[in-house]
TITOR-668474 format. One line per field, with one value per residue: residue in three letters; y, z negated, x of N, C-alpha, C in turn. Coordinates in pm, whole numbers, padded with zeros to 5 digits, always signed. Layout:
aa	c(ALA|...)
n_y	c(Y|...)
n_z	c(Z|...)
n_x	c(X|...)
ca_y	c(Y|...)
ca_z	c(Z|...)
ca_x	c(X|...)
c_y	c(Y|...)
c_z	c(Z|...)
c_x	c(X|...)
***
This chain:
aa	c(MET|PHE|TYR|LYS|ASP|ARG|ILE|ARG|GLN|MET|GLN|ARG|GLU|GLY|GLU|SER|LYS|TYR|ARG|ASN|PHE|GLU|GLY|ILE|VAL|TYR|PRO|ARG|GLY|TYR|ARG|ASN|ALA|ASN|GLY|ALA|VAL|GLN|GLY|ALA|SER|SER|GLU|THR|LEU|ASP|PRO|ASN|ASP|ARG|THR|TRP|THR|VAL|VAL|VAL|VAL|ASN|ALA|SER|SER|ALA|ALA|SER|LYS|THR|ALA|ARG|ILE|PHE|GLY|ALA|GLU|LYS|ASP|LEU|THR|ASP|ALA|SER|LEU|ASP|ALA|ASN|VAL|SER|ILE|THR|VAL|SER|GLU|SER|THR|HIS|LEU|ARG|LEU|LYS|THR|SER|LEU|LEU|PHE|GLN|ALA|VAL|ARG|ILE|VAL|GLY|LEU|LYS|MET|THR|VAL|THR|ALA|ALA|SER|GLN|PHE|SER|ASN|VAL|ILE|SER|PHE|TYR|ASP|GLU|GLN|SER|THR|GLY|ALA|LEU|ASP|LYS|ARG|LEU|PHE|ALA|PRO|LEU|THR|TYR|ARG|ALA|ALA|GLN|ASN|THR|LEU|THR|THR|GLN|ILE|ASP|ALA|PRO|SER|PHE|GLU|LEU|LEU|LEU|LYS|PRO|THR|THR|TYR|VAL|GLU|PHE|THR|ILE|ASN|ALA|SER|GLU|THR|VAL|THR|PHE|VAL|PHE|ASN|ILE|VAL|GLU|LYS|VAL|LEU|LEU|HIS|ASN|LEU|LEU|ARG|ASN|SER|PRO|VAL|LEU|ALA|THR|SER|ASN|ARG|PRO|ALA|PRO|THR|GLY|LEU|PRO|GLN|VAL|ASP|MET|PRO|ARG|GLY|LEU)
n_y	c(-00114|+00118|+00130|+00198|+00463|+00620|+00621|+00733|+01001|+01116|+01100|+01323|+01535|+01566|+01623|+01881|+02032|+02030|+02150|+02248|+02306|+02551|+02689|+02656|+02584|+02288|+02164|+02037|+01706|+01639|+01390|+01239|+01013|+00762|+00620|+00701|+00891|+01163|+01511|+01825|+01878|+02090|+02434|+02745|+03020|+03338|+03610|+03874|+03801|+03735|+03837|+03966|+04255|+04338|+04580|+04706|+04880|+05080|+05267|+05395|+05620|+05575|+05336|+05017|+04747|+04416|+04257|+04072|+03870|+03693|+03373|+03239|+03032|+03098|+03366|+03478|+03731|+03925|+04000|+03970|+04146|+04434|+04731|+04938|+04864|+04819|+04639|+04596|+04508|+04570|+04452|+04360|+04263|+04209|+04019|+03894|+03787|+03584|+03436|+03329|+03165|+02960|+02740|+02680|+02624|+02808|+02898|+03080|+03251|+03461|+03783|+04126|+04372|+04677|+04972|+05215|+05343|+05225|+05084|+04921|+04673|+04527|+04415|+04057|+03811|+03599|+03282|+03074|+02750|+02640|+02387|+02236|+02033|+02083|+02094|+02272|+02448|+02639|+02909|+03123|+03449|+03689|+04003|+04154|+04008|+04014|+04241|+04454|+04585|+04667|+04756|+05047|+05163|+05203|+05140|+04925|+04578|+04301|+03975|+03732|+03470|+03389|+03173|+03052|+02846|+02873|+02831|+02740|+02728|+02857|+03144|+03478|+03676|+03971|+04239|+04562|+04857|+05174|+05420|+05315|+05193|+04903|+04740|+04446|+04271|+03981|+03714|+03508|+03201|+02928|+02793|+02626|+02494|+02433|+02390|+02306|+02009|+01939|+01994|+01826|+01890|+02015|+02060|+02255|+02546|+02733|+02978|+03113|+03274|+03465|+03726|+04065|+04218|+04455|+04515|+04483|+04313|+04093|+04062|+03980|+03709|+03564|+03573|+03444)
n_z	c(+00001|-00087|+00127|+00346|+00255|+00272|+00538|+00656|+00510|+00613|+00883|+00862|+00777|+00996|+01207|+01117|+01170|+01430|+01741|+02064|+02404|+02444|+02229|+02118|+01880|+01798|+01764|+01429|+01350|+01586|+01806|+01967|+02079|+02294|+02293|+02031|+01807|+01908|+01925|+01868|+02071|+02219|+02272|+02134|+02284|+02370|+02217|+02323|+02585|+02748|+02914|+03235|+03388|+03648|+03908|+04124|+04441|+04642|+04893|+05073|+05190|+05296|+05346|+05202|+05095|+05138|+04883|+04763|+04514|+04329|+04491|+04620|+04801|+04999|+05115|+05040|+05061|+05091|+05335|+05507|+05394|+05383|+05536|+05368|+05098|+04790|+04570|+04257|+03962|+03640|+03479|+03635|+03990|+04223|+04400|+04266|+04065|+04218|+04332|+04122|+04044|+04228|+04089|+03875|+03676|+03567|+03251|+03221|+02956|+02895|+02968|+03071|+03216|+03409|+03579|+03797|+03886|+03772|+03947|+04090|+03923|+04025|+04228|+04317|+04220|+04395|+04326|+04447|+04528|+04749|+04924|+05106|+05254|+05386|+05187|+04989|+04702|+04549|+04335|+04160|+04023|+03805|+03728|+03576|+03396|+03158|+03083|+02768|+02520|+02282|+02371|+02443|+02683|+02995|+03224|+03163|+03100|+02888|+02906|+02690|+02724|+02963|+03176|+03380|+03578|+03717|+04015|+04271|+04501|+04416|+04460|+04424|+04556|+04621|+04680|+04719|+04628|+04838|+04741|+04503|+04200|+04048|+03749|+03604|+03327|+03234|+03034|+02924|+02819|+02829|+02945|+03220|+03161|+03333|+03341|+03097|+03103|+03140|+02886|+02742|+02615|+02513|+02787|+02810|+02681|+02450|+02354|+02031|+01951|+02035|+02278|+02191|+02230|+02151|+02058|+01758|+01661|+01816|+01810|+01533|+01451|+01636|+01522|+01285)
n_x	c(+00072|+00185|+00370|+00227|+00100|+00320|+00400|+00187|+00206|+00451|+00369|+00161|+00309|+00508|+00319|+00242|+00450|+00489|+00546|+00532|+00702|+00626|+00573|+00329|+00072|-00045|-00399|-00528|-00513|-00385|-00249|+00048|+00052|-00009|-00315|-00409|-00572|-00732|-00696|-00867|-01147|-01189|-01073|-01036|-01187|-01063|-01203|-01185|-01136|-01356|-01563|-01702|-01735|-01919|-01964|-02197|-02243|-02424|-02363|-02519|-02796|-03005|-03085|-03164|-02973|-02801|-02637|-02384|-02227|-01970|-01897|-01650|-01588|-01786|-01727|-01450|-01297|-01484|-01539|-01751|-01979|-02203|-02081|-02133|-02174|-02002|-01799|-01698|-01491|-01449|-01262|-01057|-01038|-01268|-01183|-00968|-01115|-01285|-01082|-00971|-01196|-01139|-01002|-01096|-01376|-01655|-01885|-02158|-02322|-02565|-02636|-02612|-02785|-02765|-02890|-02965|-03194|-03498|-03676|-03516|-03513|-03718|-03626|-03571|-03305|-03114|-02975|-02718|-02609|-02385|-02271|-01964|-02067|-02315|-02543|-02759|-02847|-03085|-03184|-03410|-03419|-03596|-03558|-03738|-03869|-03742|-03768|-03814|-04040|-03925|-03688|-03587|-03449|-03521|-03397|-03224|-03168|-03165|-03049|-03031|-03082|-02999|-02839|-02562|-02354|-02040|-01912|-01673|-01824|-02056|-02284|-02404|-02693|-02849|-03112|-03013|-03110|-03113|-02875|-02807|-02663|-02569|-02498|-02360|-02305|-02128|-02134|-01887|-01884|-01805|-01466|-01271|-00933|-00691|-00434|-00364|-00359|-00136|-00012|-00124|-00351|-00680|-00888|-01082|-01200|-01409|-01634|-01704|-01876|-02162|-02208|-02302|-02604|-02678|-02922|-03055|-03266|-03238|-02977|-02898|-03039|-02898|-02626|-02635)
ca_y	c(+00003|+00218|+00161|+00282|+00585|+00675|+00654|+00850|+01102|+01127|+01159|+01440|+01624|+01568|+01706|+02011|+02119|+02003|+02259|+02227|+02401|+02728|+02752|+02639|+02509|+02198|+02153|+01954|+01570|+01602|+01290|+01280|+00882|+00690|+00512|+00714|+00982|+01282|+01634|+01894|+01863|+02213|+02529|+02874|+03118|+03461|+03695|+03968|+03767|+03658|+03920|+04014|+04365|+04357|+04726|+04694|+05024|+05088|+05420|+05424|+05703|+05573|+05205|+04895|+04656|+04291|+04230|+03915|+03852|+03561|+03297|+03226|+02946|+03169|+03463|+03521|+03875|+04029|+04083|+03972|+04239|+04567|+04830|+05053|+04796|+04796|+04560|+04611|+04423|+04663|+04386|+04317|+04312|+04100|+03910|+03820|+03701|+03479|+03339|+03233|+03052|+02844|+02643|+02659|+02663|+02891|+02890|+03211|+03256|+03603|+03887|+04260|+04437|+04815|+05032|+05383|+05345|+05127|+05017|+04821|+04544|+04443|+04297|+03921|+03796|+03448|+03202|+02979|+02652|+02582|+02275|+02241|+01935|+02177|+02076|+02412|+02493|+02794|+02945|+03286|+03532|+03821|+04085|+04225|+03902|+04056|+04379|+04442|+04687|+04724|+04822|+05205|+05196|+05156|+05112|+04840|+04450|+04227|+03835|+03657|+03321|+03356|+03075|+03005|+02757|+02909|+02729|+02811|+02718|+02943|+03279|+03539|+03771|+04041|+04347|+04682|+04993|+05282|+05515|+05246|+05139|+04787|+04677|+04327|+04235|+03871|+03674|+03355|+03107|+02825|+02805|+02520|+02534|+02285|+02391|+02227|+01883|+01930|+02010|+01719|+01962|+02015|+02170|+02333|+02668|+02776|+03102|+03057|+03377|+03540|+03855|+04167|+04275|+04628|+04503|+04431|+04193|+04001|+04009|+03902|+03584|+03497|+03601|+03366)
ca_z	c(+00011|-00094|+00252|+00449|+00214|+00301|+00651|+00691|+00456|+00735|+01019|+00864|+00789|+01130|+01288|+01068|+01199|+01575|+01840|+02223|+02431|+02457|+02099|+02092|+01782|+01837|+01646|+01319|+01413|+01694|+01783|+02098|+02121|+02347|+02217|+01925|+01767|+01977|+01870|+01924|+02210|+02287|+02247|+02119|+02409|+02312|+02214|+02432|+02727|+02778|+02980|+03365|+03421|+03785|+03953|+04275|+04469|+04771|+04949|+05192|+05111|+05391|+05362|+05118|+05163|+05069|+04828|+04719|+04416|+04330|+04627|+04666|+04915|+05108|+05152|+04962|+05058|+05095|+05460|+05574|+05309|+05454|+05480|+05273|+04965|+04722|+04443|+04165|+03844|+03564|+03425|+03760|+04097|+04274|+04476|+04157|+04006|+04325|+04329|+03990|+04046|+04300|+04048|+03736|+03645|+03394|+03231|+03175|+02897|+02823|+03105|+03050|+03373|+03413|+03700|+03802|+03883|+03705|+04050|+04111|+03860|+04093|+04329|+04249|+04220|+04414|+04308|+04539|+04540|+04887|+04934|+05249|+05343|+05423|+05082|+04934|+04592|+04529|+04212|+04164|+03867|+03812|+03611|+03503|+03289|+03049|+03028|+02647|+02482|+02199|+02457|+02513|+02783|+03108|+03315|+03131|+03049|+02811|+02894|+02603|+02738|+03088|+03196|+03481|+03608|+03806|+04066|+04403|+04553|+04361|+04480|+04373|+04644|+04575|+04755|+04631|+04683|+04872|+04648|+04389|+04138|+03951|+03653|+03553|+03255|+03217|+02903|+02941|+02681|+02840|+03061|+03232|+03169|+03399|+03288|+02965|+03114|+03119|+02748|+02674|+02512|+02576|+02921|+02776|+02604|+02430|+02271|+01915|+01911|+02163|+02303|+02118|+02329|+02133|+01997|+01621|+01648|+01882|+01733|+01386|+01465|+01696|+01457|+01155)
ca_x	c(-00024|+00284|+00427|+00138|+00050|+00421|+00394|+00043|+00244|+00526|+00286|+00101|+00442|+00545|+00208|+00220|+00557|+00501|+00569|+00558|+00840|+00600|+00559|+00173|+00060|-00148|-00497|-00548|-00545|-00334|-00160|+00102|+00091|-00108|-00411|-00408|-00661|-00696|-00695|-00985|-01217|-01193|-00987|-01157|-01193|-01035|-01308|-01140|-01139|-01471|-01665|-01668|-01812|-01937|-02050|-02215|-02266|-02483|-02347|-02620|-02885|-03115|-03166|-03142|-02836|-02796|-02518|-02345|-02122|-01915|-01904|-01512|-01586|-01856|-01651|-01343|-01276|-01595|-01540|-01882|-02054|-02209|-01980|-02185|-02174|-01875|-01802|-01579|-01483|-01392|-01136|-00977|-01110|-01378|-01115|-00908|-01217|-01329|-00969|-00963|-01291|-01133|-00919|-01131|-01535|-01671|-02010|-02192|-02450|-02573|-02650|-02666|-02784|-02780|-02934|-02986|-03334|-03597|-03719|-03431|-03543|-03811|-03569|-03538|-03197|-03114|-02854|-02702|-02483|-02357|-02166|-01937|-02131|-02453|-02623|-02780|-02941|-03123|-03281|-03443|-03415|-03677|-03514|-03856|-03918|-03652|-03801|-03908|-04083|-03819|-03575|-03620|-03391|-03591|-03267|-03125|-03228|-03070|-03102|-02931|-03076|-02948|-02718|-02516|-02231|-01999|-01792|-01645|-01942|-02177|-02268|-02543|-02729|-02996|-03150|-02972|-03208|-03082|-02808|-02848|-02592|-02600|-02379|-02376|-02192|-02150|-02051|-01828|-01879|-01699|-01377|-01175|-00823|-00656|-00293|-00374|-00353|+00021|+00034|-00170|-00431|-00797|-00901|-01216|-01208|-01523|-01648|-01784|-01980|-02227|-02188|-02404|-02681|-02728|-03075|-03048|-03351|-03178|-02841|-02889|-03052|-02778|-02531|-02637)
c_y	c(+00131|+00261|+00258|+00429|+00678|+00721|+00750|+00987|+01188|+01183|+01274|+01549|+01676|+01674|+01844|+02095|+02115|+02132|+02202|+02319|+02545|+02773|+02739|+02526|+02413|+02183|+02035|+01810|+01547|+01462|+01274|+01120|+00839|+00605|+00569|+00867|+01100|+01418|+01724|+01894|+01977|+02345|+02654|+02970|+03249|+03556|+03833|+03946|+03678|+03717|+03953|+04129|+04391|+04474|+04679|+04814|+04995|+05244|+05457|+05509|+05684|+05411|+05104|+04811|+04504|+04294|+04104|+03934|+03724|+03496|+03297|+03156|+03017|+03275|+03518|+03649|+03985|+04070|+04083|+04065|+04346|+04678|+04942|+04988|+04770|+04740|+04592|+04543|+04512|+04598|+04379|+04350|+04186|+03963|+03830|+03748|+03551|+03381|+03263|+03139|+02941|+02728|+02633|+02710|+02739|+02906|+03017|+03176|+03387|+03686|+04023|+04313|+04598|+04882|+05181|+05401|+05220|+05019|+04907|+04682|+04473|+04369|+04166|+03877|+03627|+03392|+03087|+02892|+02593|+02501|+02272|+02115|+01982|+02173|+02252|+02397|+02611|+02800|+03078|+03320|+03636|+03894|+04128|+04136|+03936|+04202|+04365|+04556|+04757|+04814|+04962|+05255|+05127|+05085|+04979|+04710|+04381|+04087|+03758|+03503|+03286|+03251|+03058|+02945|+02799|+02834|+02798|+02813|+02786|+03086|+03362|+03656|+03833|+04161|+04477|+04810|+05084|+05375|+05442|+05198|+05056|+04750|+04562|+04309|+04082|+03827|+03543|+03307|+02975|+02840|+02671|+02571|+02421|+02286|+02293|+02088|+01851|+01945|+01908|+01783|+01966|+02107|+02229|+02420|+02712|+02883|+03033|+03168|+03408|+03674|+03951|+04223|+04425|+04595|+04435|+04301|+04079|+03958|+03933|+03775|+03495|+03475|+03508|+03229)
c_z	c(+00000|+00031|+00357|+00411|+00282|+00458|+00715|+00652|+00559|+00843|+00984|+00847|+00923|+01194|+01251|+01137|+01377|+01653|+01989|+02281|+02470|+02328|+02060|+01968|+01794|+01720|+01534|+01369|+01502|+01689|+01935|+02138|+02183|+02282|+02060|+01891|+01833|+01894|+01883|+02029|+02290|+02222|+02204|+02210|+02317|+02322|+02302|+02568|+02757|+02858|+03108|+03371|+03560|+03836|+04105|+04319|+04601|+04830|+05026|+05109|+05197|+05412|+05223|+05166|+05074|+04983|+04759|+04624|+04384|+04488|+04682|+04794|+05031|+05170|+05052|+04946|+05071|+05227|+05529|+05504|+05425|+05435|+05371|+05137|+04915|+04604|+04367|+04038|+03773|+03490|+03506|+03885|+04133|+04332|+04375|+04081|+04080|+04317|+04219|+03977|+04120|+04231|+03889|+03718|+03540|+03384|+03159|+03097|+02835|+02963|+03041|+03214|+03357|+03537|+03726|+03808|+03844|+03838|+04111|+04067|+03927|+04207|+04275|+04295|+04258|+04397|+04377|+04491|+04655|+04900|+05087|+05309|+05403|+05322|+05017|+04853|+04575|+04409|+04216|+04005|+03870|+03717|+03530|+03385|+03162|+03004|+02881|+02587|+02363|+02266|+02535|+02649|+02917|+03207|+03294|+03057|+02994|+02826|+02816|+02651|+02880|+03061|+03334|+03500|+03709|+03857|+04189|+04487|+04539|+04400|+04443|+04501|+04579|+04661|+04655|+04702|+04741|+04745|+04517|+04348|+04033|+03874|+03594|+03454|+03190|+03109|+02919|+02821|+02694|+02971|+03092|+03266|+03222|+03358|+03161|+02973|+03103|+02990|+02665|+02578|+02581|+02690|+02899|+02662|+02596|+02354|+02139|+01859|+02051|+02153|+02262|+02260|+02309|+02052|+01857|+01597|+01686|+01840|+01628|+01382|+01503|+01641|+01336|+01182)
c_x	c(+00095|+00366|+00351|+00097|+00184|+00426|+00285|+00119|+00350|+00455|+00231|+00213|+00497|+00453|+00217|+00337|+00579|+00456|+00583|+00670|+00759|+00535|+00387|+00174|-00070|-00255|-00477|-00568|-00469|-00245|-00119|+00145|-00047|-00190|-00456|-00511|-00604|-00736|-00842|-01031|-01218|-01094|-01107|-01106|-01158|-01143|-01283|-01116|-01223|-01598|-01601|-01783|-01836|-02018|-02060|-02277|-02307|-02487|-02428|-02726|-03003|-03168|-03114|-03024|-02853|-02672|-02487|-02216|-02062|-01885|-01760|-01497|-01669|-01765|-01564|-01298|-01370|-01615|-01656|-02010|-02082|-02097|-02011|-02170|-02062|-01893|-01665|-01583|-01390|-01234|-01038|-01005|-01154|-01291|-01038|-00990|-01260|-01199|-00964|-01081|-01265|-01052|-00982|-01319|-01547|-01844|-02047|-02314|-02484|-02556|-02698|-02665|-02852|-02796|-02956|-03112|-03424|-03651|-03677|-03469|-03652|-03789|-03551|-03397|-03204|-02965|-02831|-02594|-02459|-02251|-02096|-01999|-02269|-02545|-02659|-02891|-02976|-03205|-03285|-03466|-03488|-03616|-03639|-03896|-03843|-03680|-03865|-03942|-04018|-03688|-03625|-03559|-03449|-03499|-03184|-03182|-03092|-03134|-03003|-02945|-03027|-02823|-02693|-02377|-02198|-01909|-01739|-01739|-02077|-02134|-02414|-02590|-02863|-02976|-03087|-03030|-03064|-02998|-02805|-02686|-02610|-02487|-02435|-02261|-02219|-02066|-02021|-01837|-01811|-01593|-01299|-01037|-00718|-00495|-00262|-00356|-00201|+00067|-00043|-00287|-00556|-00823|-01004|-01192|-01338|-01531|-01717|-01850|-02055|-02196|-02289|-02478|-02722|-02852|-03060|-03150|-03356|-03059|-02845|-02935|-02951|-02651|-02519|-02569)
***
């Protein structure tokens, strides 16, 4: 019995001091031996690295246009978009965002949408998943569904239950009215980290807190 206890003690001491060549501290319970107990099933996503703020502008004052965000496989460079439509990402660029989606899937839970004129909310948003084989999956999202009486801002909606799995084949299209600016804030809750395979670490990073909506009656229950 003493021998087994000593082995366990030595194992715990070794794990507590374990570092890989990049200085990463492995989670409690980590084992670097085939067939042994594995560590945590996921990493914790950095709370300052979990949002995309996507701004879509229609510079035309005469006509509505079709805007498309994401869609790495559909059009990586936005070359097929109307010249009056511009898409920027506050944290980086639309090209960098879409390029990152070529090798990592991301799950979005929670959406904040701000517009210039409330009439923009009447335009339904379409979500597509288009495969290279020709298969096409489509879903519709009606922003007006999330208009709430307690939100006094008529040009903003918060959809805490909104969920979207983003892949290279995923893209979002909607009609943007003339002289309109639409701002989306997407909250990332899961991200695939393929490089962790080389570290024998979890490939999934997850968020442990939802993004705030600004509505106390919504945020308080979600924060409990």
